[in-house]
C-alpha positions in Angstrom: -38.9 -92.8 -98.5 -37.1 -90.1 -100.4 -35.4 -90.3 -103.8 -32.4 -88.3 -105.0 -32.6 -87.9 -108.8 -29.3 -87.0 -110.3 -29.8 -85.1 -113.6 -27.5 -85.2 -116.7 -26.1 -81.6 -117.0 -25.8 -82.1 -120.8 -29.6 -82.8 -121.3 -31.9 -80.0 -122.4 -34.4 -80.9 -119.7 -31.8 -80.2 -117.0 -31.6 -76.5 -118.0 -35.1 -76.1 -116.5 -34.0 -77.2 -113.0 -30.3 -76.3 -113.0 -30.7 -73.1 -110.9 -33.6 -74.5 -108.8 -32.2 -77.9 -107.9 -32.3 -79.1 -104.3 -28.6 -80.2 -104.1 -25.6 -80.9 -106.3 -23.3 -83.9 -106.8 -19.7 -82.9 -107.4 -17.5 -85.4 -109.3 -14.2 -83.9 -110.2 -14.8 -80.8 -112.2 -18.4 -81.8 -113.1 -21.5 -80.7 -111.2 -24.7 -82.6 -111.4 -28.0 -81.0 -110.3 -30.1 -83.2 -108.1 -33.8 -83.2 -107.1 -35.2 -84.5 -103.9 -38.5 -86.3 -104.6 -41.0 -87.9 -102.2 -42.2 -90.4 -104.8 -40.8 -92.0 -108.0 -42.6 -94.2 -110.5 -40.2 -96.0 -112.8 -42.8 -98.0 -114.8 -42.9 -95.9 -118.0 -40.4 -96.8 -120.8 -39.7 -93.1 -121.7 -39.7 -91.1 -118.5 -39.5 -91.2 -114.8 -42.5 -89.8 -113.0 -41.7 -88.0 -109.7 -43.4 -85.9 -107.0 -41.4 -83.2 -105.4 -42.5 -81.3 -102.3 -42.6 -77.5 -102.8 -40.5 -75.3 -100.6 -43.6 -74.0 -98.8 -44.6 -77.6 -98.0 -48.2 -77.0 -98.9 -48.3 -79.1 -102.1 -46.1 -80.9 -104.5 -44.8 -80.6 -108.0 -45.3 -83.6 -110.4 -42.6 -84.0 -113.0 -42.1 -86.4 -116.0 -38.3 -86.6 -116.5 -37.0 -88.2 -119.7 -34.7 -91.1 -119.1 -31.9 -89.4 -121.2 -31.9 -86.6 -118.6 -31.2 -88.9 -115.6 -27.8 -90.1 -114.4 -28.9 -92.0 -111.3 -31.7 -92.4 -108.8 -30.9 -93.0 -105.1 -33.5 -94.2 -102.7 -33.0 -93.2 -99.1 -35.0 -93.5 -95.9 -36.8 -90.4 -94.4 -34.4 -88.3 -92.4 -31.3 -90.0 -93.6 -28.4 -87.7 -94.8 -27.6 -87.4 -98.5 -25.2 -90.0 -99.9 -21.5 -89.1 -99.8 -20.6 -86.6 -102.5 -23.7 -84.5 -102.3 -23.4 -80.8 -101.4 
């Protein structure tokens, strides 16, 4: 199972991943950076914990994303295309 995490472009956290995001969601004139994650843990009240595969595929990156930096989380099956609207 993969997760698409859509980030809030106005959040300070998003500046860290804006240029290195996996995909973007376009909505009108707005562009939302998105991360593709292999795991997501939504149990913490202040942040979302995700694991993201590295480009080399040898390891993963673990990230704690503050809730204020998240617009949406989409869960999709492995090998399924990105939801409509993603570039």
